[in-house]
Backbone as CSV, one residue per row, in Angstrom:
resi,resn,N_x,N_y,N_z,CA_x,CA_y,CA_z,C_x,C_y,C_z
1,UNK,-9.686,-10.647,0.619,-10.031,-9.445,1.349,-10.762,-9.808,2.649
2,UNK,-11.684,-10.779,2.580,-12.454,-11.131,3.777,-11.582,-11.809,4.826
3,UNK,-10.613,-12.595,4.373,-9.680,-13.205,5.325,-8.861,-12.124,6.021
4,UNK,-8.472,-11.132,5.265,-7.691,-10.033,5.839,-8.512,-9.272,6.884
5,UNK,-9.799,-9.086,6.613,-10.673,-8.400,7.579,-10.841,-9.263,8.831
6,UNK,-11.018,-10.573,8.626,-11.168,-11.475,9.769,-9.911,-11.533,10.625
7,UNK,-8.753,-11.339,10.001,-7.484,-11.475,10.714,-6.927,-10.155,11.229
8,UNK,-7.766,-9.141,11.329,-7.319,-7.865,11.890,-6.993,-8.082,13.357
9,UNK,-5.773,-7.730,13.731,-5.358,-7.907,15.126,-5.964,-6.805,15.976
10,UNK,-6.559,-7.202,17.093,-7.192,-6.243,17.994,-6.800,-6.526,19.432
11,UNK,-5.548,-6.807,19.648,-5.056,-7.025,20.999,-4.859,-5.701,21.726
12,UNK,-4.465,-5.796,22.961,-4.257,-4.596,23.788,-3.219,-3.661,23.161
13,UNK,-2.167,-4.231,22.634,-1.100,-3.433,22.029,-1.596,-2.697,20.778
14,UNK,-2.327,-3.401,19.920,-2.854,-2.780,18.703,-3.875,-1.699,19.017
15,UNK,-4.689,-1.933,20.037,-5.689,-0.931,20.415,-5.023,0.330,20.973
16,UNK,-3.971,0.144,21.764,-3.225,1.310,22.268,-2.572,2.073,21.120
17,UNK,-1.990,1.353,20.214,-1.359,1.981,19.056,-2.388,2.753,18.242
18,UNK,-3.548,2.153,18.036,-4.642,2.822,17.328,-5.043,4.099,18.046
19,UNK,-5.177,4.039,19.361,-5.568,5.208,20.146,-4.538,6.325,20.011
20,UNK,-3.258,5.980,20.053,-2.216,7.013,19.959,-2.132,7.607,18.557
21,UNK,-2.365,6.813,17.541,-2.347,7.340,16.172,-3.513,8.305,15.963
22,UNK,-4.695,7.919,16.403,-5.859,8.799,16.252,-5.675,10.053,17.102
23,UNK,-5.154,9.895,18.307,-4.921,11.050,19.184,-3.916,12.006,18.553
24,UNK,-2.873,11.478,17.967,-1.869,12.323,17.312,-2.479,13.067,16.132
25,UNK,-3.267,12.369,15.317,-3.912,13.012,14.173,-4.855,14.123,14.636
26,UNK,-5.638,13.855,15.675,-6.556,14.877,16.192,-5.792,16.053,16.789
27,UNK,-4.687,15.785,17.472,-3.889,16.858,18.063,-3.276,17.736,16.976
28,UNK,-2.743,17.110,15.934,-2.161,17.886,14.829,-3.228,18.727,14.162
29,UNK,-4.393,18.144,13.933,-5.500,18.890,13.328,-5.952,20.028,14.235
30,UNK,-6.031,19.768,15.541,-6.422,20.813,16.493,-5.412,21.948,16.541
31,UNK,-4.123,21.610,16.536,-3.089,22.643,16.550,-3.069,23.434,15.247
32,UNK,-3.329,22.773,14.146,-3.412,23.465,12.867,-4.593,24.442,12.855
33,UNK,-5.715,24.017,13.413,-6.878,24.901,13.499,-6.629,26.055,14.464
34,UNK,-5.916,25.806,15.551,-5.540,26.866,16.489,-4.648,27.887,15.791
35,UNK,-3.687,27.399,15.024,-2.771,28.265,14.288,-3.518,29.105,13.244
36,UNK,-4.556,28.507,12.621,-5.351,29.224,11.627,-6.378,30.156,12.265
37,UNK,-6.547,30.066,13.589,-7.466,30.946,14.304,-8.917,30.513,14.265
38,UNK,-9.158,29.239,14.078,-10.539,28.723,14.058,-11.029,28.531,15.491
39,UNK,-12.329,28.719,15.686,-12.905,28.642,17.028,-13.137,27.212,17.518
40,UNK,-13.197,26.274,16.638,-13.558,24.909,17.031,-12.340,23.996,17.249
41,UNK,-11.161,24.548,17.407,-9.961,23.734,17.657,-10.020,22.967,18.974
42,UNK,-10.690,23.483,20.040,-10.691,22.719,21.301,-11.354,21.347,21.174
43,UNK,-12.307,21.203,20.275,-12.979,19.905,20.113,-11.972,18.825,19.703
44,UNK,-11.060,19.173,18.812,-10.061,18.217,18.350,-9.029,17.924,19.433
45,UNK,-8.635,18.954,20.172,-7.660,18.740,21.245,-8.264,17.913,22.382
46,UNK,-9.522,18.160,22.687,-10.210,17.362,23.714,-10.356,15.916,23.237
47,UNK,-10.733,15.752,21.976,-10.835,14.400,21.406,-9.513,13.667,21.474
48,UNK,-8.430,14.383,21.209,-7.101,13.797,21.301,-6.815,13.332,22.726
49,UNK,-7.144,14.170,23.691,-6.943,13.810,25.094,-7.779,12.611,25.502
50,UNK,-9.005,12.551,25.008,-9.886,11.422,25.322,-9.302,10.128,24.760
51,UNK,-8.809,10.164,23.522,-8.223,8.958,22.934,-6.982,8.509,23.701
52,UNK,-6.162,9.447,24.129,-4.981,9.077,24.912,-5.396,8.459,26.242
53,UNK,-6.372,9.079,26.913,-6.825,8.567,28.206,-7.426,7.169,28.077
54,UNK,-8.285,6.988,27.093,-8.914,5.680,26.902,-7.865,4.649,26.479
55,UNK,-6.913,5.068,25.628,-5.861,4.158,25.188,-4.985,3.682,26.334
56,UNK,-4.761,4.552,27.309,-3.950,4.173,28.457,-4.743,3.398,29.506
57,UNK,-5.983,3.829,29.759,-6.773,3.244,30.846,-7.493,1.962,30.431
58,UNK,-8.247,2.012,29.352,-9.068,0.861,28.957,-9.140,0.777,27.435
59,UNK,-8.078,0.304,26.802,-8.077,0.285,25.341,-9.127,-0.636,24.721
60,UNK,-9.651,-1.579,25.482,-10.664,-2.500,24.950,-11.923,-1.753,24.517
61,UNK,-12.154,-0.582,25.098,-13.321,0.225,24.723,-13.235,0.641,23.250
62,UNK,-12.023,0.760,22.744,-11.823,1.203,21.365,-11.934,0.073,20.349
63,UNK,-12.173,-1.164,20.795,-12.202,-2.302,19.898,-13.183,-2.128,18.733
64,UNK,-14.464,-1.753,18.965,-15.389,-1.631,17.820,-14.943,-0.548,16.827
65,UNK,-14.477,0.567,17.351,-14.039,1.659,16.487,-12.813,1.248,15.675
66,UNK,-11.882,0.545,16.321,-10.683,0.091,15.614,-11.044,-0.946,14.554
67,UNK,-11.976,-1.830,14.852,-12.389,-2.858,13.894,-13.037,-2.206,12.668
68,UNK,-13.904,-1.228,12.893,-14.544,-0.512,11.778,-13.497,0.237,10.970
69,UNK,-12.602,0.943,11.657,-11.567,1.739,10.990,-10.671,0.853,10.122
70,UNK,-10.236,-0.254,10.658,-9.339,-1.136,9.925,-10.061,-1.849,8.778
71,UNK,-11.347,-2.147,8.952,-12.125,-2.742,7.871,-12.252,-1.760,6.713
72,UNK,-12.531,-0.505,7.029,-12.595,0.525,5.986,-11.236,0.654,5.300
73,UNK,-10.149,0.588,6.061,-8.804,0.679,5.488,-8.521,-0.489,4.552
74,UNK,-8.919,-1.696,4.920,-8.695,-2.870,4.066,-9.498,-2.757,2.776
75,UNK,-10.763,-2.373,2.896,-11.617,-2.228,1.709,-11.080,-1.119,0.804
76,UNK,-10.695,-0.004,1.396,-10.142,1.097,0.620,-8.849,0.687,-0.071
77,UNK,-8.007,-0.049,0.612,-6.774,-0.550,0.013,-7.046,-1.494,-1.146
78,UNK,-8.043,-2.353,-1.005,-8.415,-3.284,-2.066,-8.883,-2.523,-3.305
79,UNK,-9.747,-1.534,-3.099,-10.284,-0.750,-4.212,-9.186,0.086,-4.858
80,UNK,-8.387,0.776,-4.054,-7.360,1.659,-4.602,-6.290,0.879,-5.366
81,UNK,-5.985,-0.331,-4.924,-5.014,-1.148,-5.639,-5.505,-1.423,-7.051
82,UNK,-6.763,-1.772,-7.189,-7.313,-2.045,-8.519,-7.351,-0.791,-9.375
83,UNK,-7.685,0.333,-8.776,-7.724,1.590,-9.533,-6.321,1.972,-9.996
84,UNK,-5.351,1.906,-9.103,-3.980,2.285,-9.454,-3.411,1.349,-10.517
85,UNK,-3.642,0.043,-10.373,-3.132,-0.896,-11.363,-3.825,-0.729,-12.715
86,UNK,-5.110,-0.400,-12.707,-5.813,-0.151,-13.967,-5.271,1.086,-14.659
87,UNK,-5.051,2.146,-13.904,-4.486,3.372,-14.478,-3.087,3.087,-15.021
88,UNK,-2.293,2.375,-14.257,-0.942,2.023,-14.702,-0.986,1.223,-15.993
89,UNK,-1.874,0.255,-16.077,-1.972,-0.577,-17.263,-2.413,0.236,-18.470
90,UNK,-3.494,1.012,-18.331,-4.047,1.710,-19.492,-3.257,2.954,-19.888
91,UNK,-2.539,3.564,-18.980,-1.793,4.764,-19.330,-0.318,4.511,-19.637
92,UNK,0.229,3.365,-19.219,1.654,3.109,-19.456,1.864,1.851,-20.293
93,UNK,1.335,0.725,-19.875,1.592,-0.539,-20.556,0.920,-0.578,-21.933
94,UNK,-0.331,-0.162,-22.020,-1.044,-0.196,-23.297,-0.389,0.694,-24.351
95,UNK,-0.029,1.956,-24.067,0.656,2.753,-25.101,1.992,2.156,-25.538
96,UNK,2.745,1.562,-24.601,4.013,0.921,-24.973,3.739,-0.234,-25.937
97,UNK,2.713,-1.024,-25.649,2.356,-2.142,-26.514,1.912,-1.650,-27.886
98,UNK,1.090,-0.616,-27.921,0.624,-0.090,-29.208,1.781,0.477,-30.029
99,UNK,2.686,1.198,-29.389,3.852,1.727,-30.100,4.743,0.587,-30.595
100,UNK,4.876,-0.457,-29.806,5.660,-1.608,-30.221,5.050,-2.301,-31.424
101,UNK,3.736,-2.462,-31.429,3.070,-3.094,-32.565,3.188,-2.237,-33.823
102,UNK,3.029,-0.920,-33.664,3.141,-0.025,-34.821,4.539,-0.049,-35.422
103,UNK,5.547,-0.193,-34.576,6.922,-0.205,-35.080,7.393,-1.607,-35.459
104,UNK,6.571,-2.622,-35.242,6.934,-3.985,-35.614,7.799,-4.698,-34.583
105,UNK,7.944,-4.125,-33.419,8.773,-4.718,-32.363,8.041,-5.890,-31.720
106,UNK,8.774,-6.973,-31.509,8.234,-8.145,-30.810,8.918,-8.218,-29.447
107,UNK,8.142,-8.072,-28.386,8.717,-8.110,-27.039,8.941,-9.543,-26.566
108,UNK,8.159,-10.475,-27.081,8.315,-11.888,-26.755,8.402,-12.685,-28.049
109,UNK,9.276,-13.664,-28.074,9.378,-14.523,-29.241,8.407,-15.682,-29.052
110,UNK,7.212,-15.539,-29.609,6.163,-16.527,-29.389,5.922,-17.422,-30.604
111,UNK,6.775,-17.327,-31.617,6.599,-18.156,-32.808,6.927,-19.610,-32.474
112,UNK,6.119,-20.512,-32.987,6.356,-21.936,-32.775,7.213,-22.452,-33.923
113,UNK,8.351,-23.037,-33.563,9.254,-23.625,-34.541,9.199,-25.131,-34.365
114,UNK,8.505,-25.809,-35.280,8.317,-27.256,-35.148,9.610,-28.031,-35.374
115,UNK,10.579,-27.434,-36.037,11.829,-28.145,-36.291,12.825,-27.994,-35.136
116,UNK,12.542,-27.113,-34.213,13.461,-26.890,-33.092,13.330,-28.013,-32.075
117,UNK,14.451,-28.467,-31.559,14.408,-29.500,-30.518,14.190,-28.881,-29.140
118,UNK,14.559,-27.606,-28.990,14.394,-26.929,-27.712,14.333,-25.419,-27.954
119,UNK,13.718,-24.723,-27.052,13.682,-23.269,-27.128,14.711,-22.632,-26.188
120,UNK,15.538,-23.463,-25.605,16.548,-22.987,-24.672,17.580,-22.153,-25.428
121,UNK,17.895,-20.973,-24.890,18.900,-20.107,-25.500,20.186,-20.298,-24.715
122,UNK,21.204,-20.797,-25.400,22.476,-21.083,-24.739,23.205,-19.788,-24.420
123,UNK,23.820,-19.763,-23.249,24.663,-18.636,-22.841,26.108,-19.054,-22.960
124,UNK,26.932,-18.087,-23.216,28.356,-18.395,-23.260,28.860,-18.584,-21.836
125,UNK,29.730,-19.542,-21.669,30.317,-19.809,-20.359,31.487,-18.868,-20.143
126,UNK,31.350,-17.990,-19.202,32.461,-17.104,-18.867,32.565,-17.052,-17.353
127,UNK,33.750,-16.907,-16.844,33.904,-16.852,-15.378,33.283,-15.564,-14.829
128,UNK,32.663,-15.691,-13.678,32.034,-14.521,-13.067,33.032,-13.797,-12.188
129,UNK,32.942,-12.521,-12.238,33.782,-11.643,-11.428,32.907,-10.990,-10.362
130,UNK,33.469,-10.579,-9.232,32.660,-9.869,-8.221,31.994,-8.605,-8.780
131,UNK,32.608,-7.971,-9.746,32.018,-6.760,-10.335,30.735,-7.079,-11.100
132,UNK,30.578,-8.326,-11.565,29.369,-8.717,-12.296,28.131,-8.655,-11.412
133,UNK,28.308,-8.746,-10.099,27.173,-8.771,-9.184,26.805,-7.390,-8.663
134,UNK,27.588,-6.384,-8.991,27.323,-5.049,-8.473,26.199,-4.342,-9.223
135,UNK,26.218,-4.361,-10.537,25.182,-3.730,-11.348,24.516,-4.824,-12.180
136,UNK,23.579,-5.509,-11.582,22.969,-6.651,-12.241,22.040,-6.257,-13.367
137,UNK,21.471,-5.076,-13.275,20.497,-4.693,-14.291,21.052,-3.552,-15.086
């Protein structure tokens, strides 16, 4: 995670892109507020204009803001990945495993056979057809 934060690109092109993305988000939010009849929509539209102007004229000014924004994005991505994978494991993989154990199903053949010379499972040799590669799974 720290290497990813250190390697955040902050060149002129990335800063301009950052400015246009933030400006677009602020403009959409401002237009949505205008459509809803809120009084504070001009603040978002002005902010959008400021980001576009700074992005075109002097994008280097946005460097600290972009660095903070991208650092928060990396940290949030790191945390959310762990949360999503934990939910996936405990809500999908664990019940499948428990149901398999209750029904006596073995998903992996982990028994050690001391008399076996190899655990290699031989496949029958058959010629491959182009149709065999279309639906592999």
